C-alpha positions in Angstrom: 123.4 -16.2 29.2 125.2 -18.2 32.1 123.2 -21.5 32.2 126.6 -23.7 31.5 128.9 -21.8 33.8 129.9 -23.6 37.2 129.5 -21.3 39.9 131.0 -24.0 42.1 134.7 -22.6 40.7 133.9 -19.5 42.4 132.0 -20.8 45.4 134.5 -23.6 46.5 136.8 -20.9 47.7 134.3 -19.6 50.4 135.7 -19.9 53.8 134.8 -18.8 57.2 137.9 -17.4 57.9 138.1 -14.8 55.1 135.2 -13.2 52.7 135.9 -14.0 49.5 135.2 -11.2 46.9 134.8 -11.6 43.1 135.9 -9.0 40.8 134.4 -8.8 37.4 136.3 -7.8 34.7 135.1 -7.2 31.3 133.7 -4.7 28.4 130.3 -3.1 28.6 127.9 -5.4 27.7 129.9 -8.9 28.8 127.7 -9.8 31.0 129.1 -8.5 34.5 125.9 -7.7 36.1 124.1 -10.9 34.9 126.9 -12.9 36.4 126.8 -10.8 39.5 123.3 -11.1 40.1 123.8 -14.8 39.9 126.6 -14.6 42.7 124.2 -12.2 44.5 121.6 -15.1 44.5 124.3 -17.2 46.2 124.6 -14.6 49.2 127.3 -12.4 47.8 126.3 -8.8 48.5 127.1 -6.8 45.1 128.4 -3.7 44.5 127.8 -1.6 41.4 129.0 2.2 40.5 126.0 2.6 38.0 123.2 1.4 40.4 125.0 3.6 43.4 124.6 6.7 41.3 121.2 5.7 39.9 120.2 5.5 43.8 122.3 8.7 44.6 122.0 11.0 42.1 119.2 9.7 39.7 119.0 9.4 35.8 122.3 9.8 33.5 121.2 12.8 31.5 117.6 13.2 33.0 118.2 13.8 36.8 121.8 15.6 36.4 123.6 16.5 33.4 125.9 14.3 31.3 129.2 16.4 32.1 128.7 15.4 36.0 129.4 11.5 35.1 133.0 11.4 35.8 132.8 13.1 39.0 129.5 10.8 40.2 131.8 8.1 39.2 134.4 8.9 41.5 132.2 9.6 44.2 130.4 6.3 44.1 133.6 4.4 43.9 134.6 5.9 47.0 131.4 5.1 48.8 131.7 1.5 47.5 135.4 1.3 48.4 134.5 1.9 52.0 131.5 -0.6 51.9 133.9 -2.8 50.5 136.2 -2.6 53.5 133.5 -2.8 56.0 132.1 -5.9 54.4 135.4 -7.9 54.2 135.8 -7.2 57.9 132.6 -8.7 58.7 133.5 -11.8 56.7 130.5 -11.1 54.3 131.1 -12.4 50.7 130.9 -9.6 47.9 131.1 -9.7 43.8 132.7 -6.0 42.7 130.6 -5.2 39.1 132.9 -2.9 38.1 134.5 -3.2 34.3 138.3 -3.5 35.9 139.5 -2.6 32.5 143.0 -1.8 33.5 145.7 -4.2 35.3 146.8 -1.3 37.7 143.2 -1.0 39.4 142.9 -4.6 39.4 146.2 -4.6 41.2 145.1 -2.0 43.7 141.8 -3.6 44.5 143.6 -7.2 45.0 145.9 -5.2 47.6 142.9 -3.2 49.3 141.1 -6.9 49.4 143.9 -8.6 50.9 145.1 -5.7 53.4 141.5 -5.7 54.8 141.4 -9.4 55.4 139.9 -10.9 52.5 140.9 -13.0 49.2 140.0 -12.1 45.6 138.9 -14.1 42.6 139.1 -12.3 39.1 136.8 -13.4 36.7 137.1 -12.2 33.2 134.0 -12.3 30.9 135.3 -12.6 27.3 133.1 -11.6 24.8 133.8 -11.2 20.9 133.0 -7.7 20.0 130.0 -8.2 17.5 128.6 -9.9 20.2 129.3 -6.9 22.6 127.6 -4.8 19.7 124.4 -6.7 19.4 124.1 -7.0 23.1 124.5 -3.0 23.7 122.0 -2.3 21.1 119.6 -4.3 22.9 120.7 -2.8 26.3 120.8 0.8 25.0 116.9 0.6 24.5 116.5 0.1 28.2 116.2 2.8 30.9 117.5 1.8 34.3 120.5 1.8 36.3 122.6 -0.9 34.4 121.9 0.4 30.7 124.1 3.6 30.6 124.1 4.4 27.1 127.4 3.2 25.0 127.6 4.2 21.3 129.6 2.5 18.6 132.3 5.2 19.3 132.4 4.8 23.1 132.5 0.9 22.6 135.6 1.2 20.2 137.4 3.3 22.7 136.5 0.7 25.2 137.9 -2.0 23.1 141.0 -0.2 22.4 141.8 0.5 25.6 140.7 -2.5 27.7 143.7 -4.7 29.3 142.7 -8.3 29.2 144.0 -10.2 32.4 146.6 -12.5 31.7 148.7 -14.4 34.4 146.8 -12.4 37.2 144.9 -15.6 38.6 141.7 -15.0 36.7 139.0 -17.2 35.9 138.3 -16.8 32.1 134.2 -17.3 31.2 133.7 -17.2 27.4 130.6 -15.7 27.0 
């Protein structure tokens, strides 16, 4: 999926003085986890809300009721935010495998990263909605931490509410 991506555009921002934090940005199915795992192979610590929930609460709709998902997402994000701060202070590189669908949240994390002594890079994965639909049909057949079921209705609401980063220092990856 990312065979033609030049990871050096990200890796060249590494420094020993400040931890580099890559913020993934994209709609469900855009490839954030796949891209993040590529950075994980380069020594980055990957933080994922979905995987935190899977590890601590179990499977969506199986080990806990569907109605609890928003509560669990908030809990997981708080845990990961604290971990992020600690990793930055240790000068550990991090990739945040969240959707970062709204600018206000992106701005809050940029400020948190800088205030904690790190530097950020925003990577926006731009994917055509039809490609997202195809990917999500396949992904919805899996059963793992990164295959949270996405219906057509939910995808439409994600696409409608997604704030595309523009002029935020983003690196756009056409996927």
